[in-house]
PDB file as gemmi writes it, atoms N, CA and C in Angstrom:
CRYST1    1.000    1.000    1.000  90.00  90.00  90.00 P 1                      
ATOM      1  N   MET A   1     -33.138 -51.788 -58.346  1.00  0.00           N  
ATOM      2  CA  MET A   1     -33.049 -50.428 -58.713  1.00  0.00           C  
ATOM      3  C   MET A   1     -32.112 -50.218 -59.909  1.00  0.00           C  
ATOM      4  N   PHE A   2     -31.068 -50.750 -59.938  1.00  0.00           N  
ATOM      5  CA  PHE A   2     -30.185 -50.809 -61.116  1.00  0.00           C  
ATOM      6  C   PHE A   2     -30.182 -52.226 -61.881  1.00  0.00           C  
ATOM      7  N   GLY A   3     -30.796 -51.979 -63.296  1.00  0.00           N  
ATOM      8  CA  GLY A   3     -31.035 -53.184 -63.709  1.00  0.00           C  
ATOM      9  C   GLY A   3     -30.072 -53.347 -64.894  1.00  0.00           C  
ATOM     10  N   ARG A   4     -30.306 -54.198 -65.849  1.00  0.00           N  
ATOM     11  CA  ARG A   4     -29.486 -54.182 -66.952  1.00  0.00           C  
ATOM     12  C   ARG A   4     -29.559 -52.954 -67.935  1.00  0.00           C  
ATOM     13  N   ILE A   5     -28.582 -52.915 -68.665  1.00  0.00           N  
ATOM     14  CA  ILE A   5     -28.597 -51.721 -69.640  1.00  0.00           C  
ATOM     15  C   ILE A   5     -29.309 -51.944 -70.880  1.00  0.00           C  
ATOM     16  N   SER A   6     -30.369 -51.287 -71.008  1.00  0.00           N  
ATOM     17  CA  SER A   6     -31.036 -51.555 -72.283  1.00  0.00           C  
ATOM     18  C   SER A   6     -30.299 -50.919 -73.701  1.00  0.00           C  
ATOM     19  N   THR A   7     -31.008 -51.494 -74.768  1.00  0.00           N  
ATOM     20  CA  THR A   7     -30.298 -51.131 -75.905  1.00  0.00           C  
ATOM     21  C   THR A   7     -30.382 -49.332 -76.159  1.00  0.00           C  
ATOM     22  N   GLN A   8     -31.512 -49.049 -75.837  1.00  0.00           N  
ATOM     23  CA  GLN A   8     -31.678 -47.501 -75.981  1.00  0.00           C  
ATOM     24  C   GLN A   8     -30.545 -46.804 -75.227  1.00  0.00           C  
ATOM     25  N   GLU A   9     -30.334 -47.169 -73.836  1.00  0.00           N  
ATOM     26  CA  GLU A   9     -29.368 -46.624 -73.123  1.00  0.00           C  
ATOM     27  C   GLU A   9     -28.012 -46.678 -73.483  1.00  0.00           C  
ATOM     28  N   LEU A  10     -27.831 -47.706 -74.249  1.00  0.00           N  
ATOM     29  CA  LEU A  10     -26.383 -48.093 -74.796  1.00  0.00           C  
ATOM     30  C   LEU A  10     -26.189 -47.280 -75.929  1.00  0.00           C  
ATOM     31  N   LEU A  11     -27.195 -46.923 -76.789  1.00  0.00           N  
ATOM     32  CA  LEU A  11     -27.029 -46.101 -77.904  1.00  0.00           C  
ATOM     33  C   LEU A  11     -26.691 -44.737 -77.432  1.00  0.00           C  
ATOM     34  N   VAL A  12     -27.409 -44.243 -76.466  1.00  0.00           N  
ATOM     35  CA  VAL A  12     -27.371 -42.900 -75.856  1.00  0.00           C  
ATOM     36  C   VAL A  12     -25.963 -42.613 -75.551  1.00  0.00           C  
ATOM     37  N   VAL A  13     -25.321 -43.775 -74.764  1.00  0.00           N  
ATOM     38  CA  VAL A  13     -23.988 -43.576 -74.106  1.00  0.00           C  
ATOM     39  C   VAL A  13     -23.016 -43.506 -75.375  1.00  0.00           C  
ATOM     40  N   LEU A  14     -23.129 -44.414 -76.349  1.00  0.00           N  
ATOM     41  CA  LEU A  14     -22.339 -44.469 -77.495  1.00  0.00           C  
ATOM     42  C   LEU A  14     -22.378 -42.987 -78.379  1.00  0.00           C  
ATOM     43  N   LEU A  15     -23.608 -42.715 -78.464  1.00  0.00           N  
ATOM     44  CA  LEU A  15     -23.652 -41.272 -79.115  1.00  0.00           C  
ATOM     45  C   LEU A  15     -23.018 -40.110 -78.299  1.00  0.00           C  
ATOM     46  N   ILE A  16     -22.941 -40.096 -77.085  1.00  0.00           N  
ATOM     47  CA  ILE A  16     -22.411 -39.156 -76.281  1.00  0.00           C  
ATOM     48  C   ILE A  16     -20.777 -39.219 -76.336  1.00  0.00           C  
ATOM     49  N   VAL A  17     -20.348 -40.500 -76.397  1.00  0.00           N  
ATOM     50  CA  VAL A  17     -18.936 -40.904 -76.544  1.00  0.00           C  
ATOM     51  C   VAL A  17     -18.475 -40.336 -78.040  1.00  0.00           C  
ATOM     52  N   LEU A  18     -19.136 -40.588 -78.998  1.00  0.00           N  
ATOM     53  CA  LEU A  18     -18.971 -40.149 -80.108  1.00  0.00           C  
ATOM     54  C   LEU A  18     -18.858 -38.596 -80.380  1.00  0.00           C  
ATOM     55  N   VAL A  19     -19.829 -37.970 -79.765  1.00  0.00           N  
ATOM     56  CA  VAL A  19     -19.755 -36.336 -79.907  1.00  0.00           C  
ATOM     57  C   VAL A  19     -18.481 -36.024 -79.137  1.00  0.00           C  
ATOM     58  N   ILE A  20     -18.299 -36.550 -77.943  1.00  0.00           N  
ATOM     59  CA  ILE A  20     -17.090 -36.154 -77.096  1.00  0.00           C  
ATOM     60  C   ILE A  20     -15.577 -36.255 -77.734  1.00  0.00           C  
ATOM     61  N   PHE A  21     -15.538 -37.487 -78.261  1.00  0.00           N  
ATOM     62  CA  PHE A  21     -14.204 -37.933 -78.604  1.00  0.00           C  
ATOM     63  C   PHE A  21     -14.072 -37.738 -80.219  1.00  0.00           C  
ATOM     64  N   GLY A  22     -15.133 -37.720 -81.129  1.00  0.00           N  
ATOM     65  CA  GLY A  22     -15.186 -37.612 -82.444  1.00  0.00           C  
ATOM     66  C   GLY A  22     -14.733 -39.001 -83.030  1.00  0.00           C  
ATOM     67  N   PRO A  23     -15.282 -39.116 -84.381  1.00  0.00           N  
ATOM     68  CA  PRO A  23     -15.070 -40.422 -85.064  1.00  0.00           C  
ATOM     69  C   PRO A  23     -13.745 -40.895 -85.296  1.00  0.00           C  
ATOM     70  N   LYS A  24     -12.713 -40.087 -85.413  1.00  0.00           N  
ATOM     71  CA  LYS A  24     -11.294 -40.177 -85.828  1.00  0.00           C  
ATOM     72  C   LYS A  24     -10.597 -40.752 -84.491  1.00  0.00           C  
ATOM     73  N   GLN A  25     -11.209 -40.520 -83.175  1.00  0.00           N  
ATOM     74  CA  GLN A  25     -10.428 -41.023 -82.038  1.00  0.00           C  
ATOM     75  C   GLN A  25     -11.090 -42.330 -81.500  1.00  0.00           C  
ATOM     76  N   LEU A  26     -12.279 -42.595 -82.063  1.00  0.00           N  
ATOM     77  CA  LEU A  26     -12.892 -43.824 -81.505  1.00  0.00           C  
ATOM     78  C   LEU A  26     -11.953 -45.067 -81.581  1.00  0.00           C  
ATOM     79  N   PRO A  27     -11.500 -45.379 -82.738  1.00  0.00           N  
ATOM     80  CA  PRO A  27     -10.699 -46.701 -82.933  1.00  0.00           C  
ATOM     81  C   PRO A  27      -9.463 -46.648 -81.804  1.00  0.00           C  
ATOM     82  N   LYS A  28      -8.810 -45.419 -81.634  1.00  0.00           N  
ATOM     83  CA  LYS A  28      -7.788 -45.364 -80.762  1.00  0.00           C  
ATOM     84  C   LYS A  28      -8.093 -45.483 -79.319  1.00  0.00           C  
ATOM     85  N   LEU A  29      -9.491 -45.003 -78.893  1.00  0.00           N  
ATOM     86  CA  LEU A  29      -9.946 -45.216 -77.640  1.00  0.00           C  
ATOM     87  C   LEU A  29     -10.320 -46.629 -77.535  1.00  0.00           C  
ATOM     88  N   GLY A  30     -10.942 -47.264 -78.410  1.00  0.00           N  
ATOM     89  CA  GLY A  30     -11.174 -48.659 -78.226  1.00  0.00           C  
ATOM     90  C   GLY A  30      -9.922 -49.606 -77.902  1.00  0.00           C  
ATOM     91  N   LYS A  31      -8.863 -49.267 -78.718  1.00  0.00           N  
ATOM     92  CA  LYS A  31      -7.730 -49.985 -78.611  1.00  0.00           C  
ATOM     93  C   LYS A  31      -7.124 -49.957 -77.183  1.00  0.00           C  
ATOM     94  N   THR A  32      -7.100 -48.670 -76.706  1.00  0.00           N  
ATOM     95  CA  THR A  32      -6.781 -48.285 -75.354  1.00  0.00           C  
ATOM     96  C   THR A  32      -7.523 -49.058 -74.281  1.00  0.00           C  
ATOM     97  N   PHE A  33      -8.880 -49.004 -74.448  1.00  0.00           N  
ATOM     98  CA  PHE A  33      -9.695 -49.728 -73.647  1.00  0.00           C  
ATOM     99  C   PHE A  33      -9.476 -51.188 -73.395  1.00  0.00           C  
ATOM    100  N   GLY A  34      -9.357 -51.687 -74.722  1.00  0.00           N  
ATOM    101  CA  GLY A  34      -9.075 -53.074 -74.865  1.00  0.00           C  
ATOM    102  C   GLY A  34      -7.937 -53.697 -74.240  1.00  0.00           C  
ATOM    103  N   LYS A  35      -6.821 -52.714 -74.307  1.00  0.00           N  
ATOM    104  CA  LYS A  35      -5.408 -52.983 -73.653  1.00  0.00           C  
ATOM    105  C   LYS A  35      -5.596 -52.862 -72.185  1.00  0.00           C  
ATOM    106  N   THR A  36      -6.283 -52.077 -71.716  1.00  0.00           N  
ATOM    107  CA  THR A  36      -6.707 -51.848 -70.360  1.00  0.00           C  
ATOM    108  C   THR A  36      -7.258 -53.040 -69.545  1.00  0.00           C  
ATOM    109  N   ILE A  37      -8.255 -53.447 -70.513  1.00  0.00           N  
ATOM    110  CA  ILE A  37      -9.282 -54.614 -69.770  1.00  0.00           C  
ATOM    111  C   ILE A  37      -8.173 -55.833 -69.755  1.00  0.00           C  
ATOM    112  N   LYS A  38      -7.418 -55.975 -70.846  1.00  0.00           N  
ATOM    113  CA  LYS A  38      -6.486 -57.251 -70.904  1.00  0.00           C  
ATOM    114  C   LYS A  38      -5.609 -57.081 -69.728  1.00  0.00           C  
ATOM    115  N   GLY A  39      -4.874 -55.900 -69.519  1.00  0.00           N  
ATOM    116  CA  GLY A  39      -4.124 -55.889 -68.312  1.00  0.00           C  
ATOM    117  C   GLY A  39      -4.634 -56.050 -67.058  1.00  0.00           C  
ATOM    118  N   PHE A  40      -5.815 -55.652 -66.955  1.00  0.00           N  
ATOM    119  CA  PHE A  40      -6.471 -55.857 -65.753  1.00  0.00           C  
ATOM    120  C   PHE A  40      -6.849 -57.505 -65.432  1.00  0.00           C  
ATOM    121  N   LYS A  41      -7.118 -58.121 -66.662  1.00  0.00           N  
ATOM    122  CA  LYS A  41      -7.510 -59.585 -66.504  1.00  0.00           C  
ATOM    123  C   LYS A  41      -6.162 -60.227 -66.007  1.00  0.00           C  
ATOM    124  N   ASP A  42      -5.203 -60.027 -66.887  1.00  0.00           N  
ATOM    125  CA  ASP A  42      -3.802 -60.575 -66.738  1.00  0.00           C  
ATOM    126  C   ASP A  42      -3.368 -60.411 -65.250  1.00  0.00           C  
ATOM    127  N   GLY A  43      -3.451 -59.092 -64.669  1.00  0.00           N  
ATOM    128  CA  GLY A  43      -3.112 -58.913 -63.243  1.00  0.00           C  
ATOM    129  C   GLY A  43      -4.072 -59.983 -62.353  1.00  0.00           C  
ATOM    130  N   ILE A  44      -5.251 -59.912 -62.518  1.00  0.00           N  
ATOM    131  CA  ILE A  44      -6.095 -60.620 -61.628  1.00  0.00           C  
ATOM    132  C   ILE A  44      -5.657 -62.209 -61.947  1.00  0.00           C  
ATOM    133  N   GLU A  45      -5.423 -62.820 -63.058  1.00  0.00           N  
ATOM    134  CA  GLU A  45      -4.881 -64.217 -63.292  1.00  0.00           C  
ATOM    135  C   GLU A  45      -3.518 -64.333 -62.684  1.00  0.00           C  
ATOM    136  N   GLU A  46      -2.702 -63.254 -62.686  1.00  0.00           N  
ATOM    137  CA  GLU A  46      -1.232 -63.419 -62.041  1.00  0.00           C  
ATOM    138  C   GLU A  46      -1.459 -63.558 -60.286  1.00  0.00           C  
ATOM    139  N   GLY A  47      -2.441 -62.590 -59.891  1.00  0.00           N  
ATOM    140  CA  GLY A  47      -2.895 -62.775 -58.484  1.00  0.00           C  
ATOM    141  C   GLY A  47      -3.264 -64.093 -58.120  1.00  0.00           C  
ATOM    142  N   THR A  48      -4.179 -64.597 -58.851  1.00  0.00           N  
ATOM    143  CA  THR A  48      -4.817 -65.867 -58.356  1.00  0.00           C  
ATOM    144  C   THR A  48      -3.664 -67.105 -58.478  1.00  0.00           C  
ATOM    145  N   GLU A  49      -2.803 -66.903 -59.344  1.00  0.00           N  
ATOM    146  CA  GLU A  49      -1.728 -67.855 -59.463  1.00  0.00           C  
ATOM    147  C   GLU A  49      -0.743 -67.951 -58.326  1.00  0.00           C  
ATOM    148  N   GLU A  50      -0.497 -66.801 -57.893  1.00  0.00           N  
ATOM    149  CA  GLU A  50       0.439 -66.403 -56.630  1.00  0.00           C  
ATOM    150  C   GLU A  50      -0.438 -67.029 -55.434  1.00  0.00           C  
ATOM    151  N   ASP A  51      -1.666 -66.951 -55.383  1.00  0.00           N  
ATOM    152  CA  ASP A  51      -2.445 -67.318 -54.261  1.00  0.00           C  
ATOM    153  C   ASP A  51      -2.391 -68.983 -54.175  1.00  0.00           C  
ATOM    154  N   ASP A  52      -2.375 -69.542 -55.389  1.00  0.00           N  
ATOM    155  CA  ASP A  52      -2.292 -71.056 -55.550  1.00  0.00           C  
ATOM    156  C   ASP A  52      -1.085 -71.511 -55.050  1.00  0.00           C  
ATOM    157  N   THR A  53       0.025 -70.824 -55.318  1.00  0.00           N  
ATOM    158  CA  THR A  53       1.420 -71.306 -55.074  1.00  0.00           C  
ATOM    159  C   THR A  53       1.529 -71.262 -53.517  1.00  0.00           C  
ATOM    160  N   GLU A  54       1.016 -70.178 -52.739  1.00  0.00           N  
ATOM    161  CA  GLU A  54       1.170 -69.896 -51.415  1.00  0.00           C  
ATOM    162  C   GLU A  54       0.362 -70.915 -50.664  1.00  0.00           C  
ATOM    163  N   GLU A  55      -0.617 -71.656 -51.112  1.00  0.00           N  
ATOM    164  CA  GLU A  55      -1.278 -72.524 -50.357  1.00  0.00           C  
ATOM    165  C   GLU A  55      -0.647 -73.857 -50.316  1.00  0.00           C  
ATOM    166  N   ILE A  56       0.466 -74.338 -51.137  1.00  0.00           N  
ATOM    167  CA  ILE A  56       0.822 -75.432 -51.135  1.00  0.00           C  
ATOM    168  C   ILE A  56       1.972 -75.526 -50.149  1.00  0.00           C  
TER     169      ILE A  56                                                      
END                                                                             
């Protein structure tokens, strides 16, 4: 039912984001999104490190 996102669908989403936030806010939005993803990945890695030490 839900497949991969096509290029056309991705362009529509990006256009909507551009209209909502405006061109001046896009770099700030991208930076915030990148920091959020990095924090999420760091949290997952930290959780797996704690699990590894508990098994010993």
